[in-house]
N, CA, C, O and the ligand as a Tripos MOL2 file, in Angstrom:
@<TRIPOS>MOLECULE
protein
  181   179    46     0     0
PROTEIN
NO_CHARGES

@<TRIPOS>ATOM
      1 N          13.4070    8.6690   -8.2650 N.3       1 MET1
      2 CA         13.0670    7.5560   -7.3820 C.3       1 MET1
      3 C          12.4920    8.1040   -6.0740 C.2       1 MET1
      4 O          13.0200    9.0500   -5.4880 O.2       1 MET1
      5 N          11.4000    7.4830   -5.6370 N.am      2 ASP2
      6 CA         10.6570    7.9690   -4.4780 C.3       2 ASP2
      7 C          10.5600    6.8290   -3.4640 C.2       2 ASP2
      8 O           9.7370    5.9260   -3.6110 O.2       2 ASP2
      9 N          11.4090    6.8780   -2.4340 N.am      3 VAL3
     10 CA         11.4150    5.8210   -1.4320 C.3       3 VAL3
     11 C          10.5560    6.2410   -0.2410 C.2       3 VAL3
     12 O          10.7180    7.3390    0.2910 O.2       3 VAL3
     13 N           9.6580    5.3760    0.1660 N.am      4 ARG4
     14 CA          8.7610    5.6810    1.2820 C.3       4 ARG4
     15 C           8.7120    4.5090    2.2540 C.2       4 ARG4
     16 O           9.1270    3.3900    1.9510 O.2       4 ARG4
     17 N           8.1750    4.8250    3.4570 N.am      5 ASN5
     18 CA          7.8930    3.7720    4.4270 C.3       5 ASN5
     19 C           6.4870    3.2210    4.1780 C.2       5 ASN5
     20 O           5.5360    3.9800    3.9940 O.2       5 ASN5
     21 N           6.3740    1.9220    4.1740 N.am      6 CYS6
     22 CA          5.0700    1.2730    4.0510 C.3       6 CYS6
     23 C           4.1880    1.6630    5.2370 C.2       6 CYS6
     24 O           4.6350    1.6250    6.3830 O.2       6 CYS6
     25 N           2.9370    2.0380    4.9620 N.am      7 LYS7
     26 CA          2.0220    2.4310    6.0290 C.3       7 LYS7
     27 C           1.5990    1.2400    6.8820 C.2       7 LYS7
     28 O           1.1260    1.4120    8.0060 O.2       7 LYS7
     29 N           1.7660    0.0500    6.3530 N.am      8 SER8
     30 CA          1.3230   -1.1350    7.0730 C.3       8 SER8
     31 C           2.4430   -1.7540    7.9100 C.2       8 SER8
     32 O           2.2670   -1.9800    9.1080 O.2       8 SER8
     33 N           3.6040   -2.0320    7.2850 N.am      9 CYS9
     34 CA          4.6720   -2.7410    7.9890 C.3       9 CYS9
     35 C           5.8790   -1.8540    8.2930 C.2       9 CYS9
     36 O           6.7670   -2.2670    9.0380 O.2       9 CYS9
     37 N           5.9290   -0.6420    7.7290 N.am     10 GLY10
     38 CA          7.0100    0.2740    8.0240 C.3      10 GLY10
     39 C           8.2730    0.0750    7.2060 C.2      10 GLY10
     40 O           9.2350    0.8270    7.3590 O.2      10 GLY10
     41 N           8.2820   -0.9300    6.3410 N.am     11 LYS11
     42 CA          9.4430   -1.2270    5.5190 C.3      11 LYS11
     43 C           9.6320   -0.1600    4.4440 C.2      11 LYS11
     44 O           8.6580    0.3690    3.9080 O.2      11 LYS11
     45 N          10.9050    0.1570    4.1290 N.am     12 LEU12
     46 CA         11.1770    1.0630    3.0130 C.3      12 LEU12
     47 C          10.9540    0.3400    1.6930 C.2      12 LEU12
     48 O          11.3030   -0.8290    1.5330 O.2      12 LEU12
     49 N          10.3650    1.0680    0.7570 N.am     13 TYR13
     50 CA         10.1360    0.4850   -0.5660 C.3      13 TYR13
     51 C          10.1110    1.6070   -1.5870 C.2      13 TYR13
     52 O           9.9600    2.7790   -1.2430 O.2      13 TYR13
     53 N          10.2630    1.2280   -2.8490 N.am     14 ASN14
     54 CA         10.2770    2.1960   -3.9450 C.3      14 ASN14
     55 C           8.8540    2.5050   -4.3710 C.2      14 ASN14
     56 O           8.1900    1.6830   -5.0020 O.2      14 ASN14
     57 N           8.3940    3.6930   -4.0240 N.am     15 TYR15
     58 CA          7.0020    4.0790   -4.2990 C.3      15 TYR15
     59 C           6.8070    4.3680   -5.7750 C.2      15 TYR15
     60 O           7.5270    5.1730   -6.3670 O.2      15 TYR15
     61 N           5.8120    3.6920   -6.3660 N.am     16 ILE16
     62 CA          5.5390    3.8800   -7.7960 C.3      16 ILE16
     63 C           4.1030    4.3150   -8.0350 C.2      16 ILE16
     64 O           3.6120    4.2050   -9.1580 O.2      16 ILE16
     65 N           3.4120    4.8120   -7.0010 N.am     17 GLY17
     66 CA          2.0240    5.2290   -7.1400 C.3      17 GLY17
     67 C           1.0840    4.2320   -6.4790 C.2      17 GLY17
     68 O           1.4830    3.1300   -6.1010 O.2      17 GLY17
     69 N          -0.1870    4.6470   -6.3470 N.am     18 GLY18
     70 CA         -1.1650    3.7830   -5.6960 C.3      18 GLY18
     71 C          -1.1010    3.9100   -4.1930 C.2      18 GLY18
     72 O          -0.6310    4.9210   -3.6720 O.2      18 GLY18
     73 N          -1.5700    2.8870   -3.4840 N.am     19 PRO19
     74 CA         -1.5990    2.9590   -2.0250 C.3      19 PRO19
     75 C          -0.2000    3.0280   -1.4300 C.2      19 PRO19
     76 O           0.7460    2.4960   -2.0110 O.2      19 PRO19
     77 N          -0.0550    3.6900   -0.2600 N.am     20 PRO20
     78 CA          1.2730    3.8560    0.3510 C.3      20 PRO20
     79 C           1.7290    2.5940    1.0820 C.2      20 PRO20
     80 O           1.9760    2.6100    2.2880 O.2      20 PRO20
     81 N           1.8320    1.5170    0.3330 N.am     21 LEU21
     82 CA          2.1750    0.2140    0.9000 C.3      21 LEU21
     83 C           3.2460   -0.4540    0.0640 C.2      21 LEU21
     84 O           3.3070   -0.2620   -1.1500 O.2      21 LEU21
     85 N           4.0980   -1.2460    0.7200 N.am     22 CYS22
     86 CA          5.1170   -1.9880   -0.0160 C.3      22 CYS22
     87 C           4.4490   -3.0990   -0.8360 C.2      22 CYS22
     88 O           3.3170   -3.4890   -0.5480 O.2      22 CYS22
     89 N           5.1460   -3.6050   -1.8530 N.am     23 PRO23
     90 CA          4.5350   -4.6230   -2.7340 C.3      23 PRO23
     91 C           3.9860   -5.8300   -1.9880 C.2      23 PRO23
     92 O           2.9400   -6.3580   -2.3650 O.2      23 PRO23
     93 N           4.6680   -6.2810   -0.9380 N.am     24 SER24
     94 CA          4.1660   -7.4650   -0.2390 C.3      24 SER24
     95 C           2.8770   -7.1640    0.5130 C.2      24 SER24
     96 O           1.9990   -8.0220    0.5940 O.2      24 SER24
     97 N           2.7460   -5.9490    1.0710 N.am     25 CYS25
     98 CA          1.5020   -5.5870    1.7520 C.3      25 CYS25
     99 C           0.3730   -5.3700    0.7430 C.2      25 CYS25
    100 O          -0.7760   -5.7170    1.0170 O.2      25 CYS25
    101 N           0.6920   -4.8020   -0.4130 N.am     26 VAL26
    102 CA         -0.3210   -4.6710   -1.4610 C.3      26 VAL26
    103 C          -0.8370   -6.0450   -1.8500 C.2      26 VAL26
    104 O          -2.0390   -6.2350   -2.0340 O.2      26 VAL26
    105 N           0.0710   -6.9980   -1.9750 N.am     27 LYS27
    106 CA         -0.3360   -8.3500   -2.3280 C.3      27 LYS27
    107 C          -1.1990   -8.9590   -1.2220 C.2      27 LYS27
    108 O          -2.1960   -9.6240   -1.5040 O.2      27 LYS27
    109 N          -0.8180   -8.7320    0.0300 N.am     28 ALA28
    110 CA         -1.6120   -9.2450    1.1490 C.3      28 ALA28
    111 C          -3.0170   -8.6440    1.1190 C.2      28 ALA28
    112 O          -4.0040   -9.3340    1.3760 O.2      28 ALA28
    113 N          -3.0930   -7.3450    0.8010 N.am     29 LEU29
    114 CA         -4.4090   -6.7080    0.7010 C.3      29 LEU29
    115 C          -5.2110   -7.3220   -0.4300 C.2      29 LEU29
    116 O          -6.4070   -7.5740   -0.2860 O.2      29 LEU29
    117 N          -4.5560   -7.5640   -1.5530 N.am     30 ASP30
    118 CA         -5.2530   -8.1730   -2.6810 C.3      30 ASP30
    119 C          -5.8110   -9.5300   -2.2900 C.2      30 ASP30
    120 O          -6.9140   -9.8990   -2.6920 O.2      30 ASP30
    121 N          -5.0390  -10.2710   -1.5030 N.am     31 ASP31
    122 CA         -5.4470  -11.6180   -1.1410 C.3      31 ASP31
    123 C          -6.5760  -11.6240   -0.1120 C.2      31 ASP31
    124 O          -7.4780  -12.4590   -0.1800 O.2      31 ASP31
    125 N          -6.5240  -10.6860    0.8460 N.am     32 LYS32
    126 CA         -7.3880  -10.8230    2.0230 C.3      32 LYS32
    127 C          -8.3080   -9.6500    2.3040 C.2      32 LYS32
    128 O          -9.3930   -9.8400    2.8550 O.2      32 LYS32
    129 N          -7.9030   -8.4430    1.9400 N.am     33 PHE33
    130 CA         -8.5780   -7.2750    2.4980 C.3      33 PHE33
    131 C          -9.0660   -6.3190    1.4140 C.2      33 PHE33
    132 O          -8.6300   -5.1700    1.3480 O.2      33 PHE33
    133 N          -9.9580   -6.7940    0.5780 N.am     34 ASP34
    134 CA        -10.4900   -5.9250   -0.4650 C.3      34 ASP34
    135 C         -11.1550   -4.6800    0.1140 C.2      34 ASP34
    136 O         -11.0340   -3.5970   -0.4580 O.2      34 ASP34
    137 N         -11.8530   -4.8180    1.2320 N.am     35 LEU35
    138 CA        -12.5170   -3.6580    1.8270 C.3      35 LEU35
    139 C         -11.5060   -2.6530    2.3510 C.2      35 LEU35
    140 O         -11.7110   -1.4470    2.2210 O.2      35 LEU35
    141 N         -10.4100   -3.1360    2.9450 N.am     36 VAL36
    142 CA         -9.3680   -2.2430    3.4330 C.3      36 VAL36
    143 C          -8.6980   -1.5370    2.2650 C.2      36 VAL36
    144 O          -8.4020   -0.3440    2.3350 O.2      36 VAL36
    145 N          -8.4610   -2.2790    1.1960 N.am     37 LYS37
    146 CA         -7.8430   -1.6800    0.0140 C.3      37 LYS37
    147 C          -8.7430   -0.5780   -0.5400 C.2      37 LYS37
    148 O          -8.2670    0.4980   -0.9000 O.2      37 LYS37
    149 N         -10.0260   -0.8490   -0.6040 N.am     38 LYS38
    150 CA        -10.9620    0.1580   -1.0940 C.3      38 LYS38
    151 C         -10.9190    1.3950   -0.1920 C.2      38 LYS38
    152 O         -10.9330    2.5240   -0.6820 O.2      38 LYS38
    153 N         -10.8660    1.1810    1.1140 N.am     39 TYR39
    154 CA        -10.7880    2.2930    2.0590 C.3      39 TYR39
    155 C          -9.5440    3.1350    1.8050 C.2      39 TYR39
    156 O          -9.6130    4.3640    1.7970 O.2      39 TYR39
    157 N          -8.4060    2.4730    1.5990 N.am     40 ILE40
    158 CA         -7.1530    3.1930    1.3500 C.3      40 ILE40
    159 C          -7.2500    3.9840    0.0490 C.2      40 ILE40
    160 O          -6.8710    5.1540    0.0000 O.2      40 ILE40
    161 N          -7.7560    3.3490   -0.9970 N.am     41 TYR41
    162 CA         -7.9000    4.0530   -2.2730 C.3      41 TYR41
    163 C          -8.7960    5.2710   -2.1180 C.2      41 TYR41
    164 O          -8.4960    6.3440   -2.6400 O.2      41 TYR41
    165 N          -9.9130    5.0950   -1.3880 N.am     42 ASP42
    166 CA        -10.8580    6.2040   -1.2220 C.3      42 ASP42
    167 C         -10.2120    7.3900   -0.5100 C.2      42 ASP42
    168 O         -10.6090    8.5360   -0.7210 O.2      42 ASP42
    169 N          -9.2160    7.1150    0.3310 N.am     43 ASN43
    170 CA         -8.5700    8.1930    1.0750 C.3      43 ASN43
    171 C          -7.3720    8.8050    0.3610 C.2      43 ASN43
    172 O          -6.8150    9.7980    0.8310 O.2      43 ASN43
    173 N          -6.9710    8.2310   -0.7560 N.am     44 ILE44
    174 CA         -5.8600    8.7860   -1.5280 C.3      44 ILE44
    175 C          -6.3780    9.6160   -2.6850 C.2      44 ILE44
    176 O          -5.8730   10.7060   -2.9570 O.2      44 ILE44
    177 N          -7.3940    9.0910   -3.3690 N.am     45 TYR45
    178 CA         -7.8390    9.7340   -4.5980 C.3      45 TYR45
    179 C          -9.0810   10.5890   -4.3860 C.2      45 TYR45
    180 O          -9.5800   11.1980   -5.3320 O.2      45 TYR45
    181 ZN          4.5030   -3.3400    3.9240 Zn       46 ZN46
@<TRIPOS>BOND
     1     1     2 1
     2     2     3 1
     3     3     4 2
     4     3     5 am
     5     5     6 1
     6     6     7 1
     7     7     8 2
     8     7     9 am
     9     9    10 1
    10    10    11 1
    11    11    12 2
    12    11    13 am
    13    13    14 1
    14    14    15 1
    15    15    16 2
    16    15    17 am
    17    17    18 1
    18    18    19 1
    19    19    20 2
    20    19    21 am
    21    21    22 1
    22    22    23 1
    23    23    24 2
    24    23    25 am
    25    25    26 1
    26    26    27 1
    27    27    28 2
    28    27    29 am
    29    29    30 1
    30    30    31 1
    31    31    32 2
    32    31    33 am
    33    33    34 1
    34    34    35 1
    35    35    36 2
    36    35    37 am
    37    37    38 1
    38    38    39 1
    39    39    40 2
    40    39    41 am
    41    41    42 1
    42    42    43 1
    43    43    44 2
    44    43    45 am
    45    45    46 1
    46    46    47 1
    47    47    48 2
    48    47    49 am
    49    49    50 1
    50    50    51 1
    51    51    52 2
    52    51    53 am
    53    53    54 1
    54    54    55 1
    55    55    56 2
    56    55    57 am
    57    57    58 1
    58    58    59 1
    59    59    60 2
    60    59    61 am
    61    61    62 1
    62    62    63 1
    63    63    64 2
    64    63    65 am
    65    65    66 1
    66    66    67 1
    67    67    68 2
    68    67    69 am
    69    69    70 1
    70    70    71 1
    71    71    72 2
    72    71    73 am
    73    73    74 1
    74    74    75 1
    75    75    76 2
    76    75    77 am
    77    77    78 1
    78    78    79 1
    79    79    80 2
    80    79    81 am
    81    81    82 1
    82    82    83 1
    83    83    84 2
    84    83    85 am
    85    85    86 1
    86    86    87 1
    87    87    88 2
    88    87    89 am
    89    89    90 1
    90    90    91 1
    91    91    92 2
    92    91    93 am
    93    93    94 1
    94    94    95 1
    95    95    96 2
    96    95    97 am
    97    97    98 1
    98    98    99 1
    99    99   100 2
   100    99   101 am
   101   101   102 1
   102   102   103 1
   103   103   104 2
   104   103   105 am
   105   105   106 1
   106   106   107 1
   107   107   108 2
   108   107   109 am
   109   109   110 1
   110   110   111 1
   111   111   112 2
   112   111   113 am
   113   113   114 1
   114   114   115 1
   115   115   116 2
   116   115   117 am
   117   117   118 1
   118   118   119 1
   119   119   120 2
   120   119   121 am
   121   121   122 1
   122   122   123 1
   123   123   124 2
   124   123   125 am
   125   125   126 1
   126   126   127 1
   127   127   128 2
   128   127   129 am
   129   129   130 1
   130   130   131 1
   131   131   132 2
   132   131   133 am
   133   133   134 1
   134   134   135 1
   135   135   136 2
   136   135   137 am
   137   137   138 1
   138   138   139 1
   139   139   140 2
   140   139   141 am
   141   141   142 1
   142   142   143 1
   143   143   144 2
   144   143   145 am
   145   145   146 1
   146   146   147 1
   147   147   148 2
   148   147   149 am
   149   149   150 1
   150   150   151 1
   151   151   152 2
   152   151   153 am
   153   153   154 1
   154   154   155 1
   155   155   156 2
   156   155   157 am
   157   157   158 1
   158   158   159 1
   159   159   160 2
   160   159   161 am
   161   161   162 1
   162   162   163 1
   163   163   164 2
   164   163   165 am
   165   165   166 1
   166   166   167 1
   167   167   168 2
   168   167   169 am
   169   169   170 1
   170   170   171 1
   171   171   172 2
   172   171   173 am
   173   173   174 1
   174   174   175 1
   175   175   176 2
   176   175   177 am
   177   177   178 1
   178   178   179 1
   179   179   180 2
@<TRIPOS>SUBSTRUCTURE
     1 MET1         2 RESIDUE 1 A MET
     2 ASP2         6 RESIDUE 1 A ASP
     3 VAL3        10 RESIDUE 1 A VAL
     4 ARG4        14 RESIDUE 1 A ARG
     5 ASN5        18 RESIDUE 1 A ASN
     6 CYS6        22 RESIDUE 1 A CYS
     7 LYS7        26 RESIDUE 1 A LYS
     8 SER8        30 RESIDUE 1 A SER
     9 CYS9        34 RESIDUE 1 A CYS
    10 GLY10       38 RESIDUE 1 A GLY
    11 LYS11       42 RESIDUE 1 A LYS
    12 LEU12       46 RESIDUE 1 A LEU
    13 TYR13       50 RESIDUE 1 A TYR
    14 ASN14       54 RESIDUE 1 A ASN
    15 TYR15       58 RESIDUE 1 A TYR
    16 ILE16       62 RESIDUE 1 A ILE
    17 GLY17       66 RESIDUE 1 A GLY
    18 GLY18       70 RESIDUE 1 A GLY
    19 PRO19       74 RESIDUE 1 A PRO
    20 PRO20       78 RESIDUE 1 A PRO
    21 LEU21       82 RESIDUE 1 A LEU
    22 CYS22       86 RESIDUE 1 A CYS
    23 PRO23       90 RESIDUE 1 A PRO
    24 SER24       94 RESIDUE 1 A SER
    25 CYS25       98 RESIDUE 1 A CYS
    26 VAL26      102 RESIDUE 1 A VAL
    27 LYS27      106 RESIDUE 1 A LYS
    28 ALA28      110 RESIDUE 1 A ALA
    29 LEU29      114 RESIDUE 1 A LEU
    30 ASP30      118 RESIDUE 1 A ASP
    31 ASP31      122 RESIDUE 1 A ASP
    32 LYS32      126 RESIDUE 1 A LYS
    33 PHE33      130 RESIDUE 1 A PHE
    34 ASP34      134 RESIDUE 1 A ASP
    35 LEU35      138 RESIDUE 1 A LEU
    36 VAL36      142 RESIDUE 1 A VAL
    37 LYS37      146 RESIDUE 1 A LYS
    38 LYS38      150 RESIDUE 1 A LYS
    39 TYR39      154 RESIDUE 1 A TYR
    40 ILE40      158 RESIDUE 1 A ILE
    41 TYR41      162 RESIDUE 1 A TYR
    42 ASP42      166 RESIDUE 1 A ASP
    43 ASN43      170 RESIDUE 1 A ASN
    44 ILE44      174 RESIDUE 1 A ILE
    45 TYR45      178 RESIDUE 1 A TYR
    46 ZN46       181 GROUP 0 **** ****
């Protein structure tokens, strides 16, 4: 188990891969910030 702080809101969450964000922030990005999500992905992979 890999627990990390969300890069957006600072909340602890169980990291399962992908962007360093908690599930609720990932969902917020999906809803509103496709360009930001793309930026984050580009900087991870
Ligand atoms: Zn978050």
